[in-house]
C-alpha angles and dihedrals in degrees: 000000000000134000108222122197110220094180094252100048138354116246127205109228134190105211129186134168136007134261132063113003122255115184119202119206120193132207139221127339095003145092143215081284090073086077094051091121095048105047098071095040094050091045091052089052090063105271140113102244115202121180114187137203100234112234108282094033137094115321096353125100116279113209114200100220119092092221090058087076097056116130091251090065094043090054091047090054092058094045092052093043092053091050092047094052101038110011116210094009129102120237136214116242127211120184139175131197106336086001088065097063088041092057095039091054093043090056090046097047101035107031092158090063100046124049097186140005135208125189131190124206100351118074123207116259097176129246108335120252092209136010114281089235088069091051097054092039088058097045102034120007097045088053094050093253128139120248118178095221091055089052089052095055103083109071115239100021101084090032090060093050095046097042094050087076113356093182093055092045094053094040097050093042094050094046094045094062099031128109089252100061115104114248111275145142093247097149098047100104136124126276107268095042119126123251097251096044111119094004111136123246105260122248121210114280126186096232095056109051131181088258091052091051090047089056096047091046093051091049096051095042086058099040105030122209105271096097095046093047093047088069087070092053097067105071093117093049092045091051093051094047095047096054091083087066096046094118096042128100132199102257097175123096109278139190130200124191118180138166124247089221094047115102089195091060087062093041093248093303097317093116136026092194112047092171093052092046091052092047089061088065102024105035096185095059123133114202139202134176115200122220115241093005123135130190102302093071105170093039096046096042107023096154094051094042093049092050093051095041097047093045089053093045092052091053096053 
């Protein structure tokens, strides 16, 4: 474990191996620990594997201001981290959940710093044409329907629910959108509902052990949820910043791995072909959709993910 100063914040990094740098970026509500099955395997394949705590999480710095979590700063963290670890060399990025848009946009905005990009769960739909707040207001909020990102917007509300019992929050969220949950309309609830309302009680699953939950619980009891939730409160800032790249494409080699039981892999019903969608904006993408896999791709299906990821890395 190392604490790396990026100039703006310090990031806690789990680093293993030697060779070309591969940076792993987690999502919500996770940790560097989300890549526990990938670090050793990628290191053994001949790479320096570095899994970070994103700013706001775990052992990394946790700025108070909402605007400190804008995409521009997330991209800057990765550029500075890459330069700190391997000066003058370009890195490979791998991201999951919120980490996926962070790495997609890093590759788009800073192509000199990143020679390839892999994303799990979230495909790349290009630079947005309007802020995402407008999209979910149109499709959910205006119709009186619940959407989790709307619920996350007002500071303090989601924090209070999550911090009341971090273990329960993480466990129920992860189970509810995993490949193991029974089919159900768990997220169809009215605007004004709480996040955990209607979510099923989790059953034991092999990919999320008692020890795993112990670790996540200890991390979030120490860090709280304000920093992680602030990432969702920057859609307007992200939209404005990304417009300068509206005509750009990701020209580097790219990889997408999604789950066939993951609604996020299909952008909540907005696309039936996440690989084809991504290829419109990242023409060199390779794509895979895993049978029986939900949202927590690299944790649910570590053997399959490692095989696909390492094969791709060795061909770069």
